[in-house]
C-alpha positions in Angstrom: 45.6 7.3 -0.5 45.4 10.1 -3.4 42.6 10.1 -6.1 43.1 11.7 -9.3 40.4 14.2 -10.7 39.2 11.9 -13.2 38.4 9.1 -10.9 36.5 11.8 -8.6 34.7 13.1 -11.6 33.8 9.5 -12.7 32.7 8.7 -9.1 30.6 11.7 -8.8 29.0 11.3 -12.4 28.0 7.6 -11.3 26.5 8.9 -8.0 24.8 11.5 -10.1 23.3 9.0 -12.2 22.5 6.6 -9.3 20.6 9.5 -7.5 18.7 10.7 -10.6 17.6 7.2 -11.2 16.3 6.9 -7.7 14.4 10.3 -8.1 12.9 8.9 -11.5 11.7 5.7 -9.7 10.0 7.5 -6.7 8.2 9.8 -9.2 6.7 6.8 -11.2 5.9 5.2 -7.8 4.2 8.6 -6.9 2.3 8.9 -9.9 0.9 5.2 -9.7 -0.1 6.0 -5.9 -1.8 9.2 -6.9 -3.8 7.4 -9.9 -4.9 4.5 -7.3 -6.0 7.3 -4.9 -7.8 9.2 -7.7 -9.7 5.8 -8.7 -10.5 5.2 -5.0 -12.0 8.6 -4.3 -13.9 8.5 -7.6 -15.3 4.9 -6.4 -16.1 6.4 -3.0 -18.0 9.4 -4.6 -19.8 7.0 -6.8 -20.9 4.9 -3.8 -21.9 8.1 -1.9 -24.3 9.1 -4.9 -25.8 5.8 -5.0 -26.4 5.7 -1.1 -28.0 9.0 -1.3 -30.2 7.8 -4.2 -31.4 4.8 -2.3 -31.9 7.0 0.8 -34.1 9.7 -1.0 -36.0 6.8 -2.7 -36.6 5.0 0.7 -37.7 8.5 2.3 -40.1 9.0 -0.5 -41.6 5.6 -0.2 -41.9 6.1 3.5 -43.6 9.4 3.2 -46.1 7.8 0.6 -46.8 4.9 2.9 -47.5 7.4 5.6 -49.9 9.5 3.4 -51.7 6.3 2.5 -52.1 5.3 6.1 -53.4 8.7 7.3 -56.3 8.8 4.5 -59.7 7.0 4.7 -58.6 4.5 1.9 -57.3 2.1 4.7 -59.4 3.3 7.7 -58.5 4.9 10.8 -57.3 3.2 14.0 -60.0 2.7 16.6 -62.7 2.7 13.7 -64.2 -0.1 12.0 -65.2 0.1 8.2 -68.4 -1.1 7.0 
């Protein structure tokens, strides 16, 4: 079985086009995956910021509550207020 140069060139051109198409398809898929990952990372960071803000707010309220409890405003444990 002998193939001519023309048929070999046509086969290699077809194979090259097929491989180039696969590379382009993989590139587009990779770009979509990277965009999805970037969006997930951004959402995760926003969640972290909100959780940190909530924690700081909670800590501040706990400190304020403890200060209020330790003052004479609420009385001290073991003492009766008149």
